[in-house]
C-alpha positions in Angstrom: 233.0 -38.7 93.8 230.1 -39.6 95.9 229.9 -35.6 96.6 226.6 -34.8 98.1 226.5 -38.6 98.5 229.0 -40.2 100.9 232.3 -39.7 99.0 234.6 -42.7 100.5 236.3 -42.1 97.2 237.8 -39.5 96.5 241.8 -39.0 96.3 242.9 -37.4 99.5 245.9 -34.9 99.8 248.2 -36.1 100.2 249.9 -34.1 103.3 252.9 -34.5 105.7 251.7 -37.0 109.1 250.6 -35.4 112.6 251.9 -38.1 114.3 254.7 -40.2 113.0 253.9 -44.1 112.4 256.8 -44.9 114.9 254.7 -43.0 117.4 250.8 -44.4 117.2 250.4 -46.5 119.5 246.0 -47.8 118.5 243.2 -45.7 117.0 240.4 -43.5 118.1 236.7 -44.6 116.9 234.3 -41.4 116.8 230.7 -42.2 115.7 229.6 -39.3 114.1 226.7 -37.4 114.3 225.5 -33.9 112.6 222.7 -31.9 111.1 224.0 -30.9 107.5 221.9 -27.5 107.4 225.0 -25.9 108.8 227.5 -26.8 107.4 229.4 -26.6 103.9 230.2 -30.0 103.9 232.7 -32.9 105.7 235.6 -31.5 103.8 237.4 -29.2 105.0 237.7 -25.5 102.2 239.2 -22.8 103.0 236.7 -19.8 104.7 233.8 -22.0 105.2 232.4 -24.0 107.9 232.7 -28.2 107.5 232.4 -30.5 110.4 236.1 -31.5 109.4 237.1 -28.3 110.8 235.1 -28.2 113.9 235.9 -31.5 114.9 239.8 -30.8 114.0 239.5 -27.7 116.6 237.8 -30.3 119.3 240.4 -32.5 118.9 243.4 -29.5 118.5 242.6 -28.2 121.5 242.1 -31.7 123.6 244.9 -33.4 122.5 247.5 -30.2 122.7 248.3 -30.9 118.4 248.2 -31.7 115.3 246.2 -35.1 114.7 245.1 -36.8 111.4 241.3 -37.8 110.8 239.8 -39.7 107.9 236.3 -40.3 107.6 234.5 -43.0 106.5 232.3 -41.5 103.7 233.0 -37.3 102.8 229.8 -35.2 102.7 228.2 -31.7 101.3 226.2 -29.3 102.2 223.1 -29.9 103.5 223.8 -34.1 104.4 223.0 -34.9 108.2 224.3 -37.9 109.3 224.5 -40.0 112.2 227.0 -42.8 111.8 229.8 -40.2 110.4 233.3 -42.8 111.7 236.4 -40.3 112.3 239.7 -42.5 112.5 242.4 -40.9 114.8 245.5 -42.1 115.6 247.1 -41.2 119.0 250.2 -42.6 120.9 250.5 -45.0 124.0 249.7 -42.2 126.3 246.8 -40.5 125.3 245.4 -44.1 125.2 245.5 -44.3 128.2 242.7 -41.3 129.0 239.6 -42.9 130.0 237.1 -42.3 126.9 234.3 -41.0 129.8 236.2 -38.5 129.6 237.5 -37.5 126.6 233.7 -37.8 125.2 233.3 -35.6 127.6 235.0 -32.7 126.8 234.6 -33.9 123.4 230.7 -32.7 123.4 231.9 -29.7 125.3 234.0 -27.9 122.6 232.1 -28.9 119.6 229.5 -26.6 118.8 225.7 -28.2 118.9 224.7 -29.1 115.6 227.5 -31.7 116.3 227.1 -34.7 118.2 229.9 -36.8 119.8 227.7 -40.0 120.3 230.6 -42.6 120.8 234.2 -43.4 120.8 236.2 -47.2 120.3 239.7 -48.5 120.4 241.3 -49.7 116.6 244.6 -50.7 115.8 247.4 -48.8 114.8 246.2 -49.1 111.8 243.1 -49.2 111.3 241.0 -46.8 108.8 237.9 -45.4 109.3 238.0 -45.2 105.2 240.2 -48.1 103.9 238.0 -50.7 107.1 234.7 -49.8 105.6 232.8 -53.0 104.2 229.4 -50.9 104.1 228.1 -47.6 104.2 223.5 -47.4 105.2 222.4 -43.8 104.4 218.2 -43.3 104.0 216.4 -40.7 102.3 213.2 -39.1 103.0 210.2 -37.5 101.2 207.6 -35.5 102.6 204.6 -35.4 100.6 201.8 -33.0 100.1 200.7 -29.4 101.1 201.4 -29.3 104.3 205.3 -28.2 105.5 207.7 -31.2 107.2 208.1 -29.9 111.2 210.6 -32.2 112.8 211.5 -33.2 109.7 211.6 -29.7 108.1 215.9 -30.1 108.2 216.1 -33.6 106.9 213.5 -34.0 104.0 212.6 -33.4 100.4 209.2 -31.7 100.6 207.5 -32.7 97.1 204.3 -30.2 97.9 202.7 -30.6 95.0 202.7 -34.5 95.1 199.6 -35.6 96.3 201.6 -39.1 97.7 203.7 -41.1 96.1 203.9 -45.2 94.8 206.2 -46.1 97.6 205.5 -50.3 96.4 206.0 -48.9 92.8 209.1 -47.2 93.5 210.6 -50.7 96.5 209.2 -53.5 93.1 211.5 -51.1 90.3 215.2 -50.5 93.4 215.5 -54.1 93.0 216.7 -53.5 89.7 219.6 -51.3 91.3 220.9 -54.5 93.9 223.8 -55.7 93.0 227.3 -55.4 91.4 227.1 -53.0 88.0 227.8 -49.7 86.4 226.5 -46.8 87.8 227.7 -44.3 85.6 224.3 -43.1 84.8 223.8 -42.3 88.1 226.7 -40.4 89.3 227.8 -36.3 88.3 228.2 -37.0 84.4 232.3 -34.7 85.4 232.9 -37.3 88.1 232.7 -39.8 85.8 234.4 -38.2 82.9 237.1 -37.7 85.2 237.4 -41.3 87.0 237.3 -42.2 83.2 240.3 -39.8 82.3 241.8 -41.1 85.9 241.1 -45.2 84.6 238.4 -46.2 87.2 235.6 -48.1 87.1 231.5 -46.1 87.7 230.8 -49.9 89.2 229.5 -50.3 92.7 228.6 -52.9 94.8 224.3 -52.2 96.3 223.4 -54.8 98.7 219.8 -53.2 98.9 217.6 -51.0 98.4 214.2 -50.5 99.9 211.8 -48.0 100.1 209.1 -48.4 102.5 206.3 -45.7 104.6 207.5 -44.9 107.9 206.0 -42.6 110.6 208.7 -40.6 112.6 208.3 -38.0 115.9 203.8 -38.5 114.3 204.8 -37.4 110.2 204.4 -39.8 107.4 207.7 -39.3 105.2 208.6 -41.7 102.2 212.4 -43.2 103.6 214.8 -45.4 100.6 216.8 -47.1 102.6 220.5 -47.9 100.7 223.5 -50.3 101.5 226.2 -50.8 99.5 230.6 -50.6 99.7 230.8 -48.1 97.7 229.5 -44.4 95.8 230.5 -42.5 93.3 229.1 -38.8 92.9 225.7 -38.0 93.4 224.8 -41.5 93.2 222.6 -42.2 96.0 219.9 -38.3 95.3 220.3 -39.5 91.4 218.7 -42.8 92.3 216.2 -40.8 95.0 215.4 -38.6 92.1 214.4 -41.2 89.1 212.9 -43.8 92.2 210.5 -40.3 93.0 209.3 -40.4 89.2 208.4 -44.3 89.5 206.9 -42.8 92.2 204.9 -40.2 90.6 203.9 -42.3 87.6 205.8 -40.7 84.9 208.4 -43.5 84.1 207.5 -47.3 85.2 210.3 -50.3 86.8 211.4 -51.3 82.6 212.3 -47.0 82.4 214.7 -47.2 85.0 217.0 -50.7 83.8 217.4 -48.9 81.0 218.2 -46.0 82.7 221.5 -48.5 84.7 222.5 -50.1 81.5 222.5 -47.2 79.7 225.3 -45.6 81.5 224.3 -42.1 80.6 223.9 -39.4 83.2 220.9 -38.1 81.1 219.4 -41.6 81.3 218.3 -41.3 84.5 215.6 -39.4 86.4 216.6 -35.7 88.1 219.4 -35.2 91.1 216.9 -35.5 95.1 218.0 -32.2 97.2 220.8 -32.9 99.4 218.8 -31.9 102.5 217.3 -35.5 102.1 220.3 -37.5 102.7 221.1 -38.6 105.9 224.6 -40.4 107.0 223.1 -43.4 109.4 226.2 -46.2 109.4 229.2 -47.4 108.6 230.2 -51.1 108.9 233.8 -52.7 109.6 234.8 -56.4 110.1 234.3 -58.6 112.9 236.7 -57.6 115.4 238.6 -54.4 113.7 237.1 -52.0 116.9 236.1 -53.0 120.0 234.3 -50.3 123.3 236.5 -48.1 124.9 236.2 -47.8 128.7 
């Protein structure tokens, strides 16, 4: 559902477990970063280069067996990450390996556009997806005729827009905070599938903030969103709608009306995938511990 955003709600295909439950002694939680431009998304796809495919190959080479992997949220082609979390059940013997050595081996086995940012340890039943309490991410926008340099592959360049009214965008965005039916901010076909399956399009956002930031000498507008779960394209549609407000084409009342309409056509356009970065996943206190 959060395809193009973070698909933590999507159903996974049933598969036989690579590691029987009675052999699972714990779970490694890998914090993962990647530059989305070179991947056809997180999820494995036949004949496509994906984040999960690269990570699985590295893990299976290292552990010399098939592995089970579960991510906090699946991302689409063009979406990058700084704080993706992937859980991998492991045996008692594998837990005896020093985390530093395992990390170094994974770094050596993965490509340059995929970063192993850290390892933590969870219990045998820990799930990167189901134990997550909040996901956070940032969408970056660059305005004006100057082509972005270092932000090129992770920002939406609005070359014909000299500036956005970030204050107006932020004020309008507060209508989205809290629990709402976000059907207007979900890809229409996905919303229909959810409805047919008896699943809700209600989600809860704890934070939506729009601000001006300077990163590596470049002036950007950042949209920061934190919530418990997201629909297909939800964040990108929110951003596209807020840009309409920032350009002065729409006002805050329009955004509130779009939310209430529960109709995809009532909201703004879908922002490009490349501006979206999966920043962080939160878990209950004590769910994970440092592994050294």
